[in-house]
PDB file of N, CA, C and O in Angstrom:
ATOM      1  N   MET A   1      -0.612  -6.264  13.517  1.00  0.00           N
ATOM      2  CA  MET A   1      -2.128  -5.791  13.808  1.00  0.00           C
ATOM      3  C   MET A   1      -2.143  -4.872  12.784  1.00  0.00           C
ATOM      4  O   MET A   1      -1.379  -3.910  12.857  1.00  0.00           O
ATOM      5  N   ASP A   2      -2.987  -5.018  11.708  1.00  0.00           N
ATOM      6  CA  ASP A   2      -3.012  -4.026  10.112  1.00  0.00           C
ATOM      7  C   ASP A   2      -4.237  -2.905  10.740  1.00  0.00           C
ATOM      8  O   ASP A   2      -5.422  -3.074  11.028  1.00  0.00           O
ATOM      9  N   ILE A   3      -3.322  -1.691  10.794  1.00  0.00           N
ATOM     10  CA  ILE A   3      -4.789  -0.512  10.563  1.00  0.00           C
ATOM     11  C   ILE A   3      -4.653   0.472   9.514  1.00  0.00           C
ATOM     12  O   ILE A   3      -3.868   1.378   9.235  1.00  0.00           O
ATOM     13  N   HIS A   4      -6.194  -0.278   8.812  1.00  0.00           N
ATOM     14  CA  HIS A   4      -5.892   1.019   7.401  1.00  0.00           C
ATOM     15  C   HIS A   4      -7.495   2.315   7.853  1.00  0.00           C
ATOM     16  O   HIS A   4      -8.198   2.662   8.802  1.00  0.00           O
ATOM     17  N   ASP A   5      -7.326   2.514   6.671  1.00  0.00           N
ATOM     18  CA  ASP A   5      -8.699   4.149   6.895  1.00  0.00           C
ATOM     19  C   ASP A   5      -9.501   2.504   5.913  1.00  0.00           C
ATOM     20  O   ASP A   5      -9.186   1.832   4.931  1.00  0.00           O
ATOM     21  N   GLY A   6     -10.787   2.510   7.081  1.00  0.00           N
ATOM     22  CA  GLY A   6     -11.797   1.280   6.151  1.00  0.00           C
ATOM     23  C   GLY A   6     -12.893   2.052   4.786  1.00  0.00           C
ATOM     24  O   GLY A   6     -13.564   1.384   4.000  1.00  0.00           O
ATOM     25  N   ILE A   7     -12.841   3.093   4.803  1.00  0.00           N
ATOM     26  CA  ILE A   7     -13.587   3.493   3.401  1.00  0.00           C
ATOM     27  C   ILE A   7     -12.520   4.225   2.697  1.00  0.00           C
ATOM     28  O   ILE A   7     -12.764   5.064   1.829  1.00  0.00           O
ATOM     29  N   ALA A   8     -11.349   3.903   3.074  1.00  0.00           N
ATOM     30  CA  ALA A   8     -10.679   4.209   1.739  1.00  0.00           C
ATOM     31  C   ALA A   8      -9.918   2.708   0.686  1.00  0.00           C
ATOM     32  O   ALA A   8      -9.192   1.772   1.019  1.00  0.00           O
ATOM     33  N   THR A   9     -10.538   3.118  -0.652  1.00  0.00           N
ATOM     34  CA  THR A   9      -9.578   1.789  -1.485  1.00  0.00           C
ATOM     35  C   THR A   9      -8.065   1.172  -1.015  1.00  0.00           C
ATOM     36  O   THR A   9      -7.511   1.376   0.065  1.00  0.00           O
ATOM     37  N   VAL A  10      -7.549   0.332  -2.187  1.00  0.00           N
ATOM     38  CA  VAL A  10      -6.496   0.074  -1.601  1.00  0.00           C
ATOM     39  C   VAL A  10      -5.747   1.104  -2.435  1.00  0.00           C
ATOM     40  O   VAL A  10      -4.853   1.622  -1.766  1.00  0.00           O
ATOM     41  N   ARG A  11      -5.839   1.661  -3.928  1.00  0.00           N
ATOM     42  CA  ARG A  11      -5.542   2.174  -4.954  1.00  0.00           C
ATOM     43  C   ARG A  11      -4.797   3.235  -3.548  1.00  0.00           C
ATOM     44  O   ARG A  11      -3.617   3.284  -3.198  1.00  0.00           O
ATOM     45  N   GLU A  12      -5.754   3.834  -3.096  1.00  0.00           N
ATOM     46  CA  GLU A  12      -5.869   5.346  -1.688  1.00  0.00           C
ATOM     47  C   GLU A  12      -5.439   5.200  -1.271  1.00  0.00           C
ATOM     48  O   GLU A  12      -4.414   5.833  -1.524  1.00  0.00           O
ATOM     49  N   ALA A  13      -5.300   4.398  -0.175  1.00  0.00           N
ATOM     50  CA  ALA A  13      -4.542   4.308   0.841  1.00  0.00           C
ATOM     51  C   ALA A  13      -2.189   4.112   0.617  1.00  0.00           C
ATOM     52  O   ALA A  13      -1.263   4.635   1.237  1.00  0.00           O
ATOM     53  N   LEU A  14      -2.244   3.031  -0.657  1.00  0.00           N
ATOM     54  CA  LEU A  14      -0.333   3.248  -1.304  1.00  0.00           C
ATOM     55  C   LEU A  14      -0.986   4.974  -1.230  1.00  0.00           C
ATOM     56  O   LEU A  14      -1.138   5.679  -0.233  1.00  0.00           O
ATOM     57  N   GLU A  15      -1.255   5.260  -2.576  1.00  0.00           N
ATOM     58  CA  GLU A  15      -1.416   6.318  -2.396  1.00  0.00           C
ATOM     59  C   GLU A  15      -1.017   7.479  -1.783  1.00  0.00           C
ATOM     60  O   GLU A  15      -0.203   8.319  -2.166  1.00  0.00           O
ATOM     61  N   PHE A  16      -1.708   7.428  -0.751  1.00  0.00           N
ATOM     62  CA  PHE A  16      -1.872   8.221   0.601  1.00  0.00           C
ATOM     63  C   PHE A  16       0.130   8.030   1.022  1.00  0.00           C
ATOM     64  O   PHE A  16       1.059   8.796   0.765  1.00  0.00           O
ATOM     65  N   SER A  17       0.110   6.710   1.719  1.00  0.00           N
ATOM     66  CA  SER A  17       1.572   6.020   2.491  1.00  0.00           C
ATOM     67  C   SER A  17       2.429   6.725   1.694  1.00  0.00           C
ATOM     68  O   SER A  17       3.302   7.418   2.217  1.00  0.00           O
ATOM     69  N   ALA A  18       2.293   6.641   0.284  1.00  0.00           N
ATOM     70  CA  ALA A  18       3.336   7.390  -1.031  1.00  0.00           C
ATOM     71  C   ALA A  18       4.028   8.418  -0.780  1.00  0.00           C
ATOM     72  O   ALA A  18       5.207   8.731  -0.618  1.00  0.00           O
ATOM     73  N   LEU A  19       2.392   9.150  -0.787  1.00  0.00           N
ATOM     74  CA  LEU A  19       2.773  10.282  -0.891  1.00  0.00           C
ATOM     75  C   LEU A  19       3.088  11.176   0.341  1.00  0.00           C
ATOM     76  O   LEU A  19       3.535  12.322   0.296  1.00  0.00           O
ATOM     77  N   LEU A  20       2.782  10.467   1.429  1.00  0.00           N
ATOM     78  CA  LEU A  20       3.217  11.110   2.531  1.00  0.00           C
ATOM     79  C   LEU A  20       4.173  10.824   3.051  1.00  0.00           C
ATOM     80  O   LEU A  20       4.761  11.632   3.770  1.00  0.00           O
ATOM     81  N   ARG A  21       4.567   9.717   2.863  1.00  0.00           N
ATOM     82  CA  ARG A  21       6.043   8.944   3.721  1.00  0.00           C
ATOM     83  C   ARG A  21       7.223   9.131   2.581  1.00  0.00           C
ATOM     84  O   ARG A  21       8.317   8.614   2.809  1.00  0.00           O
ATOM     85  N   GLN A  22       6.963  10.046   1.053  1.00  0.00           N
ATOM     86  CA  GLN A  22       8.088   9.336   0.758  1.00  0.00           C
ATOM     87  C   GLN A  22       8.747  10.493   0.556  1.00  0.00           C
ATOM     88  O   GLN A  22       8.154  11.196  -0.262  1.00  0.00           O
ATOM     89  N   PRO A  23      10.261  11.224   1.200  1.00  0.00           N
ATOM     90  CA  PRO A  23      11.165  12.521   0.968  1.00  0.00           C
ATOM     91  C   PRO A  23      10.542  12.893  -1.059  1.00  0.00           C
ATOM     92  O   PRO A  23      10.196  12.097  -1.932  1.00  0.00           O
ATOM     93  N   ASN A  24      10.685  14.685  -1.075  1.00  0.00           N
ATOM     94  CA  ASN A  24       9.925  15.791  -1.543  1.00  0.00           C
ATOM     95  C   ASN A  24      11.288  15.357  -2.789  1.00  0.00           C
ATOM     96  O   ASN A  24      11.354  16.260  -3.623  1.00  0.00           O
ATOM     97  N   TYR A  25      12.048  14.525  -2.988  1.00  0.00           N
ATOM     98  CA  TYR A  25      12.626  15.166  -3.529  1.00  0.00           C
ATOM     99  C   TYR A  25      12.386  14.324  -4.648  1.00  0.00           C
ATOM    100  O   TYR A  25      12.673  14.804  -5.745  1.00  0.00           O
ATOM    101  N   TYR A  26      12.014  13.402  -4.617  1.00  0.00           N
ATOM    102  CA  TYR A  26      11.407  12.548  -5.748  1.00  0.00           C
ATOM    103  C   TYR A  26       9.825  12.652  -5.962  1.00  0.00           C
ATOM    104  O   TYR A  26       9.145  12.544  -4.942  1.00  0.00           O
ATOM    105  N   SER A  27       9.172  12.850  -7.171  1.00  0.00           N
ATOM    106  CA  SER A  27       8.329  13.708  -7.852  1.00  0.00           C
ATOM    107  C   SER A  27       6.968  12.844  -8.190  1.00  0.00           C
ATOM    108  O   SER A  27       7.071  11.814  -8.856  1.00  0.00           O
ATOM    109  N   ARG A  28       5.752  13.274  -7.731  1.00  0.00           N
ATOM    110  CA  ARG A  28       4.536  12.452  -7.680  1.00  0.00           C
ATOM    111  C   ARG A  28       4.569  11.349  -8.521  1.00  0.00           C
ATOM    112  O   ARG A  28       4.258  10.188  -8.254  1.00  0.00           O
ATOM    113  N   GLY A  29       5.034  11.885  -9.713  1.00  0.00           N
ATOM    114  CA  GLY A  29       4.958  11.242 -10.844  1.00  0.00           C
ATOM    115  C   GLY A  29       5.745   9.227 -10.205  1.00  0.00           C
ATOM    116  O   GLY A  29       5.466   8.061 -10.484  1.00  0.00           O
ATOM    117  N   ASP A  30       6.538   9.781  -9.489  1.00  0.00           N
ATOM    118  CA  ASP A  30       7.447   8.584  -9.690  1.00  0.00           C
ATOM    119  C   ASP A  30       6.964   7.999  -8.658  1.00  0.00           C
ATOM    120  O   ASP A  30       7.086   6.777  -8.744  1.00  0.00           O
ATOM    121  N   LYS A  31       6.460   8.357  -7.705  1.00  0.00           N
ATOM    122  CA  LYS A  31       5.730   8.229  -6.639  1.00  0.00           C
ATOM    123  C   LYS A  31       4.458   6.579  -7.097  1.00  0.00           C
ATOM    124  O   LYS A  31       4.153   5.386  -7.096  1.00  0.00           O
ATOM    125  N   LEU A  32       4.180   8.466  -7.509  1.00  0.00           N
ATOM    126  CA  LEU A  32       2.744   7.562  -8.399  1.00  0.00           C
ATOM    127  C   LEU A  32       3.176   5.904  -9.068  1.00  0.00           C
ATOM    128  O   LEU A  32       2.528   4.887  -8.819  1.00  0.00           O
ATOM    129  N   ASP A  33       3.882   5.938  -9.571  1.00  0.00           N
ATOM    130  CA  ASP A  33       4.419   4.939 -10.697  1.00  0.00           C
ATOM    131  C   ASP A  33       5.043   3.724  -9.966  1.00  0.00           C
ATOM    132  O   ASP A  33       5.145   2.604 -10.467  1.00  0.00           O
ATOM    133  N   TYR A  34       5.449   4.076  -8.718  1.00  0.00           N
ATOM    134  CA  TYR A  34       5.714   2.463  -7.845  1.00  0.00           C
ATOM    135  C   TYR A  34       4.867   2.057  -7.214  1.00  0.00           C
ATOM    136  O   TYR A  34       4.911   0.938  -6.704  1.00  0.00           O
ATOM    137  N   VAL A  35       3.774   2.955  -7.079  1.00  0.00           N
ATOM    138  CA  VAL A  35       2.719   2.223  -6.737  1.00  0.00           C
ATOM    139  C   VAL A  35       1.881   1.677  -7.412  1.00  0.00           C
ATOM    140  O   VAL A  35       0.779   1.373  -6.956  1.00  0.00           O
ATOM    141  N   ASN A  36       2.167   1.497  -8.368  1.00  0.00           N
ATOM    142  CA  ASN A  36       1.346   0.322  -9.767  1.00  0.00           C
ATOM    143  C   ASN A  36       2.343  -0.547 -10.198  1.00  0.00           C
ATOM    144  O   ASN A  36       2.112  -1.446 -11.006  1.00  0.00           O
ATOM    145  N   HIS A  37       3.568  -0.313  -9.651  1.00  0.00           N
ATOM    146  CA  HIS A  37       4.095  -1.294  -9.428  1.00  0.00           C
ATOM    147  C   HIS A  37       4.617  -2.455  -8.921  1.00  0.00           C
ATOM    148  O   HIS A  37       5.184  -3.500  -9.242  1.00  0.00           O
ATOM    149  N   VAL A  38       3.903  -1.422  -7.385  1.00  0.00           N
ATOM    150  CA  VAL A  38       3.494  -3.347  -6.298  1.00  0.00           C
ATOM    151  C   VAL A  38       2.370  -3.322  -6.136  1.00  0.00           C
ATOM    152  O   VAL A  38       2.013  -3.645  -5.003  1.00  0.00           O
ATOM    153  N   ILE A  39       1.146  -2.900  -7.255  1.00  0.00           N
ATOM    154  CA  ILE A  39      -0.085  -2.859  -7.121  1.00  0.00           C
ATOM    155  C   ILE A  39       0.152  -3.916  -8.140  1.00  0.00           C
ATOM    156  O   ILE A  39      -0.700  -4.786  -8.322  1.00  0.00           O
ATOM    157  N   ASP A  40       1.028  -3.894  -8.671  1.00  0.00           N
ATOM    158  CA  ASP A  40       1.307  -5.498  -9.568  1.00  0.00           C
ATOM    159  C   ASP A  40       2.037  -5.974  -9.734  1.00  0.00           C
ATOM    160  O   ASP A  40       2.396  -6.098 -10.905  1.00  0.00           O
ATOM    161  N   LEU A  41       2.817  -6.611  -8.620  1.00  0.00           N
ATOM    162  CA  LEU A  41       4.125  -6.605  -7.647  1.00  0.00           C
ATOM    163  C   LEU A  41       3.643  -7.466  -7.154  1.00  0.00           C
ATOM    164  O   LEU A  41       4.224  -8.497  -7.494  1.00  0.00           O
ATOM    165  N   LEU A  42       2.311  -7.770  -6.046  1.00  0.00           N
ATOM    166  CA  LEU A  42       1.283  -8.198  -4.853  1.00  0.00           C
ATOM    167  C   LEU A  42       0.396  -8.006  -5.692  1.00  0.00           C
ATOM    168  O   LEU A  42      -0.473  -7.408  -5.057  1.00  0.00           O
ATOM    169  N   ASP A  43      -0.087  -8.178  -7.136  1.00  0.00           N
ATOM    170  CA  ASP A  43      -1.757  -9.013  -7.423  1.00  0.00           C
ATOM    171  C   ASP A  43      -2.881  -8.667  -6.721  1.00  0.00           C
ATOM    172  O   ASP A  43      -3.906  -9.231  -6.338  1.00  0.00           O
ATOM    173  N   LEU A  44      -2.100  -6.923  -6.630  1.00  0.00           N
ATOM    174  CA  LEU A  44      -3.645  -6.826  -6.020  1.00  0.00           C
ATOM    175  C   LEU A  44      -4.520  -5.129  -7.148  1.00  0.00           C
ATOM    176  O   LEU A  44      -5.387  -4.320  -6.816  1.00  0.00           O
ATOM    177  N   ARG A  45      -3.704  -5.289  -8.458  1.00  0.00           N
ATOM    178  CA  ARG A  45      -5.084  -4.817  -9.623  1.00  0.00           C
ATOM    179  C   ARG A  45      -6.130  -5.329  -9.129  1.00  0.00           C
ATOM    180  O   ARG A  45      -6.532  -5.016  -8.009  1.00  0.00           O
ATOM    181  N   GLU A  46      -6.653  -6.088  -9.802  1.00  0.00           N
ATOM    182  CA  GLU A  46      -8.400  -6.669  -9.695  1.00  0.00           C
ATOM    183  C   GLU A  46      -9.514  -5.749  -8.482  1.00  0.00           C
ATOM    184  O   GLU A  46     -10.664  -5.346  -8.653  1.00  0.00           O
ATOM    185  N   VAL A  47      -8.463  -5.635  -7.065  1.00  0.00           N
ATOM    186  CA  VAL A  47      -8.861  -5.072  -6.516  1.00  0.00           C
ATOM    187  C   VAL A  47      -8.275  -3.935  -5.688  1.00  0.00           C
ATOM    188  O   VAL A  47      -8.212  -3.903  -4.459  1.00  0.00           O
ATOM    189  N   GLN A  48      -7.834  -2.959  -6.590  1.00  0.00           N
ATOM    190  CA  GLN A  48      -7.188  -1.757  -6.274  1.00  0.00           C
ATOM    191  C   GLN A  48      -7.926  -0.716  -6.055  1.00  0.00           C
ATOM    192  O   GLN A  48      -7.515   0.375  -5.658  1.00  0.00           O
ATOM    193  N   ASN A  49      -9.340  -1.089  -6.371  1.00  0.00           N
ATOM    194  CA  ASN A  49     -11.073   0.402  -6.942  1.00  0.00           C
ATOM    195  C   ASN A  49     -11.995  -0.648  -5.059  1.00  0.00           C
ATOM    196  O   ASN A  49     -13.021  -0.215  -4.534  1.00  0.00           O
ATOM    197  N   ALA A  50     -11.502  -1.459  -4.721  1.00  0.00           N
ATOM    198  CA  ALA A  50     -12.171  -1.899  -3.773  1.00  0.00           C
ATOM    199  C   ALA A  50     -11.804  -1.124  -2.617  1.00  0.00           C
ATOM    200  O   ALA A  50     -10.773  -0.457  -2.527  1.00  0.00           O
ATOM    201  N   LEU A  51     -13.230  -1.314  -1.208  1.00  0.00           N
ATOM    202  CA  LEU A  51     -12.652  -0.374  -0.086  1.00  0.00           C
ATOM    203  C   LEU A  51     -11.822  -1.489   0.761  1.00  0.00           C
ATOM    204  O   LEU A  51     -11.747  -2.515   0.084  1.00  0.00           O
ATOM    205  N   ILE A  52     -11.311  -1.596   1.755  1.00  0.00           N
ATOM    206  CA  ILE A  52     -10.348  -1.976   1.876  1.00  0.00           C
ATOM    207  C   ILE A  52     -11.189  -2.236   3.269  1.00  0.00           C
ATOM    208  O   ILE A  52     -10.985  -3.306   3.841  1.00  0.00           O
ATOM    209  N   GLY A  53     -12.657  -0.772   4.163  1.00  0.00           N
ATOM    210  CA  GLY A  53     -13.552  -2.269   5.054  1.00  0.00           C
ATOM    211  C   GLY A  53     -12.977  -2.401   6.615  1.00  0.00           C
ATOM    212  O   GLY A  53     -11.884  -1.921   6.917  1.00  0.00           O
ATOM    213  N   ASP A  54     -13.658  -2.966   7.391  1.00  0.00           N
ATOM    214  CA  ASP A  54     -13.276  -3.134   8.431  1.00  0.00           C
ATOM    215  C   ASP A  54     -13.167  -4.460   8.933  1.00  0.00           C
ATOM    216  O   ASP A  54     -13.288  -5.175   7.938  1.00  0.00           O
ATOM    217  N   GLU A  55     -13.001  -5.192   9.958  1.00  0.00           N
ATOM    218  CA  GLU A  55     -12.816  -6.776  10.450  1.00  0.00           C
ATOM    219  C   GLU A  55     -13.985  -7.262  10.136  1.00  0.00           C
ATOM    220  O   GLU A  55     -14.076  -8.453  10.431  1.00  0.00           O
ATOM    221  N   GLN A  56     -14.983  -6.780   9.621  1.00  0.00           N
ATOM    222  CA  GLN A  56     -16.621  -7.154   9.247  1.00  0.00           C
ATOM    223  C   GLN A  56     -17.014  -7.116   8.266  1.00  0.00           C
ATOM    224  O   GLN A  56     -18.144  -7.517   7.983  1.00  0.00           O
ATOM    225  N   SER A  57     -16.043  -6.528   7.291  1.00  0.00           N
ATOM    226  CA  SER A  57     -17.009  -6.390   6.198  1.00  0.00           C
ATOM    227  C   SER A  57     -16.030  -5.902   5.199  1.00  0.00           C
ATOM    228  O   SER A  57     -16.345  -4.768   4.837  1.00  0.00           O
ATOM    229  N   GLY A  58     -14.480  -6.537   4.364  1.00  0.00           N
ATOM    230  CA  GLY A  58     -14.195  -5.577   3.904  1.00  0.00           C
ATOM    231  C   GLY A  58     -13.296  -7.189   3.092  1.00  0.00           C
ATOM    232  O   GLY A  58     -13.707  -8.091   2.361  1.00  0.00           O
ATOM    233  N   LEU A  59     -11.882  -6.852   3.748  1.00  0.00           N
ATOM    234  CA  LEU A  59     -10.932  -7.755   1.797  1.00  0.00           C
ATOM    235  C   LEU A  59     -10.684  -8.738   2.705  1.00  0.00           C
ATOM    236  O   LEU A  59     -10.227  -9.736   2.149  1.00  0.00           O
ATOM    237  N   GLY A  60     -10.814  -8.858   3.967  1.00  0.00           N
ATOM    238  CA  GLY A  60     -10.012 -10.461   4.233  1.00  0.00           C
ATOM    239  C   GLY A  60      -8.662  -9.724   5.128  1.00  0.00           C
ATOM    240  O   GLY A  60      -8.084  -8.651   5.301  1.00  0.00           O
ATOM    241  N   VAL A  61      -8.657 -11.182   5.536  1.00  0.00           N
ATOM    242  CA  VAL A  61      -7.098 -11.483   6.512  1.00  0.00           C
ATOM    243  C   VAL A  61      -5.823 -11.270   5.112  1.00  0.00           C
ATOM    244  O   VAL A  61      -4.594 -11.242   5.158  1.00  0.00           O
ATOM    245  N   GLU A  62      -6.638 -11.168   4.137  1.00  0.00           N
ATOM    246  CA  GLU A  62      -5.195 -12.024   3.266  1.00  0.00           C
ATOM    247  C   GLU A  62      -4.740 -10.965   2.629  1.00  0.00           C
ATOM    248  O   GLU A  62      -3.598 -10.526   2.486  1.00  0.00           O
ATOM    249  N   LEU A  63      -6.439 -10.377   2.027  1.00  0.00           N
ATOM    250  CA  LEU A  63      -5.445  -9.128   1.494  1.00  0.00           C
ATOM    251  C   LEU A  63      -5.319  -7.878   2.132  1.00  0.00           C
ATOM    252  O   LEU A  63      -4.640  -7.123   1.435  1.00  0.00           O
ATOM    253  N   THR A  64      -5.584  -7.522   2.854  1.00  0.00           N
ATOM    254  CA  THR A  64      -5.480  -6.665   4.295  1.00  0.00           C
ATOM    255  C   THR A  64      -3.850  -6.726   4.525  1.00  0.00           C
ATOM    256  O   THR A  64      -2.961  -5.876   4.580  1.00  0.00           O
ATOM    257  N   LYS A  65      -3.916  -8.345   4.647  1.00  0.00           N
ATOM    258  CA  LYS A  65      -1.759  -8.629   5.591  1.00  0.00           C
ATOM    259  C   LYS A  65      -1.447  -7.348   3.640  1.00  0.00           C
ATOM    260  O   LYS A  65      -0.921  -6.239   3.539  1.00  0.00           O
ATOM    261  N   ARG A  66      -2.318  -8.621   2.104  1.00  0.00           N
ATOM    262  CA  ARG A  66      -0.716  -7.437   1.210  1.00  0.00           C
ATOM    263  C   ARG A  66      -0.628  -6.161   1.243  1.00  0.00           C
ATOM    264  O   ARG A  66       0.455  -5.577   1.286  1.00  0.00           O
ATOM    265  N   VAL A  67      -2.348  -5.274   1.218  1.00  0.00           N
ATOM    266  CA  VAL A  67      -1.384  -4.126   1.363  1.00  0.00           C
ATOM    267  C   VAL A  67      -1.136  -3.486   2.745  1.00  0.00           C
ATOM    268  O   VAL A  67      -0.927  -2.274   2.805  1.00  0.00           O
ATOM    269  N   THR A  68      -1.149  -4.225   3.825  1.00  0.00           N
ATOM    270  CA  THR A  68      -0.191  -3.535   4.416  1.00  0.00           C
ATOM    271  C   THR A  68       1.436  -3.626   3.511  1.00  0.00           C
ATOM    272  O   THR A  68       2.115  -2.819   2.876  1.00  0.00           O
ATOM    273  N   ALA A  69       1.560  -5.124   3.898  1.00  0.00           N
ATOM    274  CA  ALA A  69       2.491  -5.724   3.314  1.00  0.00           C
ATOM    275  C   ALA A  69       3.430  -4.483   1.522  1.00  0.00           C
ATOM    276  O   ALA A  69       4.554  -4.335   1.044  1.00  0.00           O
ATOM    277  N   SER A  70       2.275  -4.062   1.298  1.00  0.00           N
ATOM    278  CA  SER A  70       2.778  -3.223   0.237  1.00  0.00           C
ATOM    279  C   SER A  70       3.199  -1.630   0.891  1.00  0.00           C
ATOM    280  O   SER A  70       4.215  -0.967   0.676  1.00  0.00           O
ATOM    281  N   ALA A  71       2.437  -1.427   1.445  1.00  0.00           N
ATOM    282  CA  ALA A  71       2.647   0.341   2.353  1.00  0.00           C
ATOM    283  C   ALA A  71       3.684   0.199   2.427  1.00  0.00           C
ATOM    284  O   ALA A  71       4.371   0.957   1.744  1.00  0.00           O
ATOM    285  N   SER A  72       4.674  -1.255   3.629  1.00  0.00           N
ATOM    286  CA  SER A  72       5.549  -1.537   4.288  1.00  0.00           C
ATOM    287  C   SER A  72       6.976  -1.489   2.395  1.00  0.00           C
ATOM    288  O   SER A  72       8.017  -0.832   2.429  1.00  0.00           O
ATOM    289  N   ILE A  73       6.705  -2.005   1.602  1.00  0.00           N
ATOM    290  CA  ILE A  73       7.434  -1.946   0.663  1.00  0.00           C
ATOM    291  C   ILE A  73       7.546  -0.545   0.329  1.00  0.00           C
ATOM    292  O   ILE A  73       8.588   0.049   0.604  1.00  0.00           O
ATOM    293  N   ILE A  74       6.615   0.026  -0.216  1.00  0.00           N
ATOM    294  CA  ILE A  74       6.464   1.456  -1.389  1.00  0.00           C
ATOM    295  C   ILE A  74       7.565   2.183   0.219  1.00  0.00           C
ATOM    296  O   ILE A  74       8.656   2.319  -0.334  1.00  0.00           O
ATOM    297  N   TYR A  75       7.717   2.507   1.268  1.00  0.00           N
ATOM    298  CA  TYR A  75       7.901   3.180   1.987  1.00  0.00           C
ATOM    299  C   TYR A  75       9.251   2.653   2.039  1.00  0.00           C
ATOM    300  O   TYR A  75      10.103   3.518   1.836  1.00  0.00           O
ATOM    301  N   GLY A  76       9.816   1.156   2.311  1.00  0.00           N
ATOM    302  CA  GLY A  76      10.958   0.672   2.500  1.00  0.00           C
ATOM    303  C   GLY A  76      11.235   0.630   1.442  1.00  0.00           C
ATOM    304  O   GLY A  76      11.235  -0.089   2.441  1.00  0.00           O
ATOM    305  N   TYR A  77      11.656   0.599  -0.214  1.00  0.00           N
ATOM    306  CA  TYR A  77      12.063   0.945  -1.551  1.00  0.00           C
ATOM    307  C   TYR A  77      12.564   2.616  -1.301  1.00  0.00           C
ATOM    308  O   TYR A  77      13.770   2.841  -1.199  1.00  0.00           O
ATOM    309  N   TYR A  78      11.751   3.539  -1.227  1.00  0.00           N
ATOM    310  CA  TYR A  78      12.407   4.692  -1.207  1.00  0.00           C
ATOM    311  C   TYR A  78      13.791   5.653   0.190  1.00  0.00           C
ATOM    312  O   TYR A  78      14.308   6.767   0.103  1.00  0.00           O
ATOM    313  N   ASN A  79      13.986   4.213   1.656  1.00  0.00           N
ATOM    314  CA  ASN A  79      14.125   4.565   2.541  1.00  0.00           C
ATOM    315  C   ASN A  79      14.970   3.051   2.957  1.00  0.00           C
ATOM    316  O   ASN A  79      14.916   2.293   3.926  1.00  0.00           O
ATOM    317  N   GLU A  80      15.903   3.081   1.438  1.00  0.00           N
ATOM    318  CA  GLU A  80      16.711   2.474   1.527  1.00  0.00           C
ATOM    319  C   GLU A  80      17.024   0.229   3.049  1.00  0.00           C
ATOM    320  O   GLU A  80      17.765  -0.513   3.693  1.00  0.00           O
ATOM    321  N   ALA A  81      15.694   0.556   2.544  1.00  0.00           N
ATOM    322  CA  ALA A  81      15.606  -0.696   3.857  1.00  0.00           C
ATOM    323  C   ALA A  81      16.131  -1.909   3.583  1.00  0.00           C
ATOM    324  O   ALA A  81      15.787  -2.321   2.475  1.00  0.00           O
ATOM    325  N   ASP A  82      16.982  -2.774   4.315  1.00  0.00           N
ATOM    326  CA  ASP A  82      17.297  -3.649   3.564  1.00  0.00           C
ATOM    327  C   ASP A  82      16.591  -5.280   4.493  1.00  0.00           C
ATOM    328  O   ASP A  82      17.027  -6.429   4.560  1.00  0.00           O
ATOM    329  N   LEU A  83      15.360  -4.610   5.069  1.00  0.00           N
ATOM    330  CA  LEU A  83      15.037  -5.887   6.059  1.00  0.00           C
ATOM    331  C   LEU A  83      13.696  -5.577   5.755  1.00  0.00           C
ATOM    332  O   LEU A  83      13.487  -4.491   6.295  1.00  0.00           O
ATOM    333  N   LEU A  84      12.708  -5.946   5.194  1.00  0.00           N
ATOM    334  CA  LEU A  84      10.888  -5.876   5.582  1.00  0.00           C
ATOM    335  C   LEU A  84      10.650  -6.897   6.741  1.00  0.00           C
ATOM    336  O   LEU A  84      11.399  -7.836   7.014  1.00  0.00           O
ATOM    337  N   ASP A  85       9.445  -6.552   7.402  1.00  0.00           N
ATOM    338  CA  ASP A  85       9.057  -7.428   8.482  1.00  0.00           C
ATOM    339  C   ASP A  85       8.319  -8.055   8.407  1.00  0.00           C
ATOM    340  O   ASP A  85       7.306  -7.457   8.043  1.00  0.00           O
ATOM    341  N   CYS A  86       8.170  -9.028   8.545  1.00  0.00           N
ATOM    342  CA  CYS A  86       6.757  -9.075   8.572  1.00  0.00           C
ATOM    343  C   CYS A  86       6.325 -10.119   9.337  1.00  0.00           C
ATOM    344  O   CYS A  86       6.956 -11.110   9.706  1.00  0.00           O
ATOM    345  N   ASP A  87       4.841  -9.712   9.607  1.00  0.00           N
ATOM    346  CA  ASP A  87       4.608 -11.072  10.892  1.00  0.00           C
ATOM    347  C   ASP A  87       3.357 -11.370  10.372  1.00  0.00           C
ATOM    348  O   ASP A  87       2.679 -12.269  10.870  1.00  0.00           O
TER     349      ASP A  87
END
């Protein structure tokens, strides 16, 4: 299940995740640079400022899944995860 704050934009959700979940020895700039990289990697640039919304009015299933995957990639990258679980 994909759970995101419906009133946040895609960029806000990913930046929040990166800033909250990453170790403090990475600078804020490094974290935000990586968010930009992942936004491009998962082709979210065009919707980065769109509200995530909810099931009735939001990004839709595919884009919401990409936001969830992006948050996982951002978290896993800094934690040297060898496996990304995609359901």
